Every structure is written in C-alpha cells, then in structure tokens.
C-alpha positions as CSV (number, residue, x, y, z in Angstrom):
1,X,204.7,156.2,128.3
2,X,203.1,154.9,125.1
3,X,204.4,154.9,121.5
4,X,201.6,155.3,118.9
5,X,202.5,154.4,115.4
6,X,200.2,154.4,112.4
7,X,200.1,153.4,108.8
8,X,197.0,154.8,107.1
9,X,196.5,154.4,103.4
10,X,194.1,157.3,102.6
11,X,195.4,160.8,103.0
12,X,192.2,162.2,104.5
13,X,192.0,159.4,107.1
14,X,195.7,159.8,107.8
15,X,195.2,163.5,108.6
16,X,192.4,162.7,111.0
17,X,194.4,159.9,112.7
18,X,197.4,162.2,113.1
19,X,195.3,165.0,114.5
20,X,193.8,162.6,117.2
21,X,197.2,161.0,118.0
22,X,199.0,164.3,118.4
23,X,196.2,165.6,120.6
24,X,197.6,163.1,123.2
25,X,201.3,163.6,122.4
26,X,204.2,165.2,124.2
27,X,206.5,164.4,121.3
28,X,206.9,162.5,118.1
29,X,208.1,162.4,114.6
30,X,205.9,161.9,111.5
31,X,203.8,158.8,112.1
32,X,205.3,157.8,115.5
33,X,203.9,159.7,118.5
34,X,205.0,159.7,122.2
35,X,202.3,160.1,124.7
36,X,202.0,159.7,128.5
37,X,198.6,158.1,129.1
38,X,196.7,156.5,131.8
39,X,194.6,153.4,131.2
40,X,191.4,155.4,130.6
41,X,193.1,157.6,128.1
42,X,194.5,154.6,126.2
43,X,191.0,153.2,125.7
44,X,189.6,156.6,124.8
45,X,192.4,157.1,122.2
46,X,191.9,153.6,120.7
47,X,188.1,154.3,120.4
48,X,188.7,157.6,118.7
49,X,191.3,156.3,116.3
50,X,189.3,153.2,115.3
51,X,186.3,155.3,114.5
52,X,188.3,157.2,111.9
53,X,190.1,154.2,110.4
54,X,189.3,151.7,107.7
55,X,190.0,148.6,109.7
56,X,190.6,146.5,106.5
57,X,193.4,148.8,105.3
58,X,194.8,150.9,108.1
59,X,196.9,150.0,111.1
60,X,197.6,151.7,114.4
61,X,199.8,150.3,117.1
62,X,199.8,151.6,120.7
63,X,202.7,150.2,122.6
64,X,203.5,150.6,126.2
65,X,207.1,151.5,126.9
66,X,208.1,150.6,130.5
67,X,211.4,152.5,130.5
68,X,212.7,155.0,128.1
69,X,215.9,156.9,127.7
70,X,215.7,160.3,126.2
71,X,218.8,160.8,124.1
72,X,218.0,164.2,122.5
73,X,216.9,165.2,119.1
74,X,217.8,163.3,116.0
75,X,220.2,164.9,113.6
76,X,219.8,164.9,109.9
77,X,222.2,162.5,108.1
78,X,222.9,162.6,104.4
79,X,224.0,159.5,102.5
80,X,225.8,159.1,99.3
81,X,224.1,157.3,96.5
82,X,224.7,153.5,97.0
83,X,225.2,153.7,100.8
84,X,223.8,150.7,102.6
85,X,222.6,151.2,106.2
86,X,222.3,148.2,108.5
C-alpha cells in the first residue's frame, strides 16, 4: 500500500493532481490518498503527477507503507476555543 500526499499551491493544478491521485485510490481524505500499487503503477502515477505540477512550488509524496492497521473511519471532533491539541 502507498500513501500519496500532496501540497499544491494553484487550485487548477490541485484539482488535476487530486483527479490523478484518486484514480489510483481505494481510500483517502482530502489531500492524502491510499492506493494499492505495483512498481509499474507507482512510476506511472509519478510521471502523470509530475507532468501536471509546478515542480518549483508543488510537492507530492508517495510513501510505501509496509504494514497498516485499519482502525475504521475518523469521527468529527469539536474543540472549544483555546483548546490545545498535542
């Protein structure tokens, strides 16, 4: 499994990056995408993403996760003004 995270400055490029990343995804949340990829697909994904990015401003990280534990869906948590989360 791979985790694909991106930080893209321009909204138009961000939409294109998201579209490409999610075409490989089986799950994800906003700008972090989970994908099960083989070696060929990783290189294909990297090629497609880099073609749509401004390499001087944007970042994409594709990280291989050797083991993962699925804990379920995240629950929305509300915080009071002034709460500090560590």
